[in-house]
N, C-alpha and C positions, 0 to 999 in steps of 0.2 A: 591098351589096359594102361599102358604108361601115361598117356595122354590125361586119361580120366583120373589118375593119381595126382597128376599136376595140377588138373583143374581143382580136385578137392582141396589140395594144400594152398592154393590161391585164394580159394574160398574161406578156409579159416583163417588165412591171415587178414582178409579183409574184415571178416565178422567177428574176428575174436576180442579178446579184453582190450579196452582203450588204453593209448599210453598214458602215462601219469599226468603230463601235462594237459591232454585231451580231457582226462577225467577232473582235473582243477578247473579247466574252462566249462564244463559242464555244470559243475557245483557253482561256479560263480553265476553261470546265467541263470540258474534256478533260485538264487537269493533274491528275497524280498524284504522290504522293510517290517514286515512283522517280526523279523529276527534281530532287529536293532533293539539294542537296550541303552540304558545310562541316561535317558531323559534328556539328550543335547543333538542338535543337528545344526550344521552349518548350511547355510543357503547362498548358492553361487548368485551371481547377476543373472543368468540365463533361466532361474528358477529352479534348478536342480538342486538337490540335497545331499550332503556329504555326512554320512553315518560311519561310526565306528562299530567293526564287527569282531568283538572278542574272540571268537574261536580260531580265526584265521589272522590275527592281529593286523588286519587291513581297515583302509578307509575307503569306503564303497560311495560312489557316485550315482546317484539314481534320479529319474525324473519322471514324473506322472505321465503315463500315456506311451513312454519310451523304456521304462523298466531301467535294468541296470546299465550305466554309461561306460563306468572305468572302475578298476580295481587297482589300489595301492598297497601293497603290504609294506608295513612300517616298523621300524625299530624302535622299540620303547626303552627307557631308561631304567636301569636297576633300583631298587628301593631295599633297604636293608632293615630287617626288622629283628629285635632280639627275640630269642625263642622264649617259650614259657618257663620262668624261673622255678626251680622246685619251692613248696611251700615251707616257710619257716617254722622250726621247730617251736612248739607251744611256750609261751614265755612263763618263767615261774613266778609264783605269787607273791614273792618280795620284790620290791623293787630294788635299783640299784642305788648304792650312796653316791651322794654327790659331795662337794665341797662345802655346800650350806649344809647338809646334814651332819658332817662332820664337826663343823663350828657350832652348830646347836647341841650336838651333844656334850661338847666340851663345856659349853657354857651354862647349859640346864640341867647337865647331870642325866641325861638319859641312860638308862641301866643298859648294860653290855647286851643282855638279850633281847632288848628292844631296838637297838641299834639298826639300821639297815645295813646290809652286808655288801661288799663290794662285788661288781658283775663279775661273772666268771669269765677269763681270758680265753674265748673260744675264737678261733680262727675267723676273719672276715669272710662272707660269703662270696664266692668268685663271680664275676658278671656273666650272665646268660649268654651263650654263644648267639652269633646273628646269623641270620638265614636271610639269602638274597631272593628277591622276587622281582618280577616285572611291574612297574608302576602302571595304573590305569588312567588313561586319559579322561579328564574331566570336561575339557573345552578345547576346541580346535578351530582355526580359522585359516583360509589359504591366500597368500597374498599374490602379487601381481606377477611375481617371479616363480610361481608354482611351488612355493616353498609351505611349509605347514606349520605354524606356530600352536603348540599344545600346552596346556594346564596340566602339569603331572607333579603329583606329590611335593608340593610346594616350589614347583620350579616352572619356568618359561622355557620349554623346549623346542629348538627350530629344526626342523628336518628339511633336508634338501627334496629336488623333486624327484630323487630315488628313494625317498623314504628314510634316509639313513640321517643319524643325529649329526647335525652342524654344530649346536651350540646348545649350553643347558645354563639358563641363569637363574640365579637366587631372586625371589621374590618376596616384598614385605609381608604379604597375608594372602589369604583365600581369594582366588580370582572369581570375580561373579560373572563378569561380561568382557567379551572380546569383541573388536571390529577393526577391519582393514579400512584405514583413513588415508588421508592423502599424504604420502610421503611417509607413512608410520603406521604403527600399530597401536590402537587405543585400548588400553586395559582398565576396567573399573573393577576395584577389590571390595570385598563384602566387609564392610565397615559401618559404624554407626551413621557417620556422615558421609557424604560422598567423598572418595579419595581416588583420582584418576591419573594416568600416567599416559604419556605418547612416548613410544619407543622407536628407534631408529629401526629402518627395514633391513638396513645391512649389518649392524652390530648389535642390536637389542639395546643399545643405552638410553637413558632416559632424555629425552629431549626437553620436555617439561611436565610439570606436574599441577594438580588442581586439588585443592583442598588440604586439610590440616594432617600431614604425614605422622605426625606425634601419636596418633589414635590407631595405628596399623600396631604397634606394639600390643597394645590390649587385645585387639583382634586375632593376633597371630597365639596370643597366650590362651584366650578365651574366645574360640570362633563362635560368630552368631549362627543361630540354628537357621534362621531365615533370611532372606535378602530384604532389606530395605531401600535400596535405591537403584535404579536402572539406568541404562544408555542405550541411546541410538542415535544413527548418523543421518543427516539430511542428503537430499539429492547432491549438493555442492560441499561435503565433507563436513558441515557444520556438526557440532557435538550438541545434541539435547539430553540433559541429565534430570531425571524425576529424582526427587529427594522425599523420601517418607511416604507420608500421606497425602503430599500436596498433590494438585493436579493441574500445577503450572511446571514449567521448563526452565532451567537454567541452560543459558544458551553460551557457548564457546566458539570462538573463531578457530578453525583447525591449524594455523598458523601462528597465531598470537597466543593461543591457549588461555591462561589465567589474566591475561591483560583484557581488562575492560569487558567482563562477563556481563551478559545481558539476562533479561527475563521475558518470558513468553506467556501470556494467559490466555485461556479457552473460555468461551460463554456456551453455555446451555440452556437452548430455550431462552436466550437474550438475558440470561443471568449467569453470574460466576458460581460454579458448582461448590459445594462444601467439600472439606477434607475428606479421603477415603478412611475407613476404620480396618487397618491391615491386620491386627489380631495376632493369631499363632500362625497364619498362612503366610504372611509376609506379601512383599509386592511381587507379581507376576512379570514375565517377559515381556520386553518392548521392542519392536521391530518396525523399520520402516519400510515402508512399500517401494519396490523399485520403480524409479522413472516418475515416481509421482511426491509430491511435497505433502504426504500422509504418513503419520505414525500408529501404529496399533499397539494397544496393550491389553492386558485380560485382567479381570478380576472376578471373585466369587460374589454372588447376589448380595451376601451378608455384609460385604465391605462397602458397598456404595448404596446403600439405602439412604443416606441422607445427601445424595449427589445428584437427584434428579432421575435416577436410572429407572428404566421400567421393570416389572416383576418379572423374573425369570425362574426357571426351573434348573438350568446348566448355568455354565459360565458365561459372563458378559464380555464382550469385546467393547473397548474404548477406543473409537476413531478420531484422532487429533488431526484437523486439518490446519496446516501450519500457514497456508496463505491467509486464510479467512480467520483464525484464530477461532474456529467451532469444533465443538466436542460433540460426539453423537455415541448414542450407546446401541450395540446391536447385541440383543440375547442370542445364545446358541442352547443348544439340546444337550451340549457335552456336559458330564458331571465332574467333580472336581477331582484333581489329578492328571488331567490331560494339560500337557504343555505345549505352548504355541511355539512352533519351531521354522514357519515359513508362511509367505504370502504369495498367492498366484494371482492370476488375472481377476479370478471372480471368488477364490476361496481362501481362506485362512487353514493352514496345516497344522495339525497337533499330533502329537507323540502320544500315543495312550501309555498308561502306566505299565502295563505287560506287555509292549512291543507292539508295533502295527501303527498305521496313521488313521486318523479321523478327520473330518474336513467339515467347515461350516462356512456359509456364504456370505460376502462381503461386498461392499459397494463403496 
């Protein structure tokens, strides 16, 4: 009898509830990109994609065919927001007197009953208390030292390999594109004309910049609603900038930066294509194809009607061949709202508007 009881207890111990860490591992294994939101993913050189998972405050590394590869819980910086202030009392119908009103009453003899009265001396409203909450990351890249660089709440936040905040740097405007370059991080800001910075991997200090920095003040005060300029890196670290509706690229050396910038042009059917019409959508993402001198970008059909592109019911990929200076259009069946986030051997990877991934063939 005693032996049976011991056997029963051993069975319950083995089949009972999972420990908390085991439950966390089981939850992580069931994670899939359909739960990823936010419209951004960073692609590693091996083709894996790194998503941010808001419920767990984690970065999830995932690869098609292999599933979840790793999970890193991260610490996010706090952002302080003012609580909603009470509505002011309705203003009185009579306007307050000013020095100019008083002078006018004396000069032109305005009757006493018609003169504006002095404003009542009410105590000034107290500022609303601040509430603290965690910032939501907008962009992130991972450098060669396994540190994560995040664009969060107007700051460039550097996390160590354990996901802890190492540094937080102020940035002049909203960040549009980020890339891990040769011995530095490349940051492209959302400005009217391209403004790019290369920052030191160790300190985050600006090594060089390209473009008119004076425009970032306007961009910070009144942010653009859509991106107008995009960036991608070549296989050797060369920086390629696409400005506005142009289908040519500005070329920057990764070390010399703004010194002697170049231009590269592309032909489509042996002719230079016209300019795109960006409209209210803006310019779509631009990604380099790992191990190949090819850059892909994405446009809506209405943006490239005058650029020699074929008819398409969905988004259109632009394939820029850097070696041959050739531009090829690849129609897809994906509707607007899908965001280009990665390039595999034979497929372009898109993040759907409501989460989840979609694919389009490339060549």
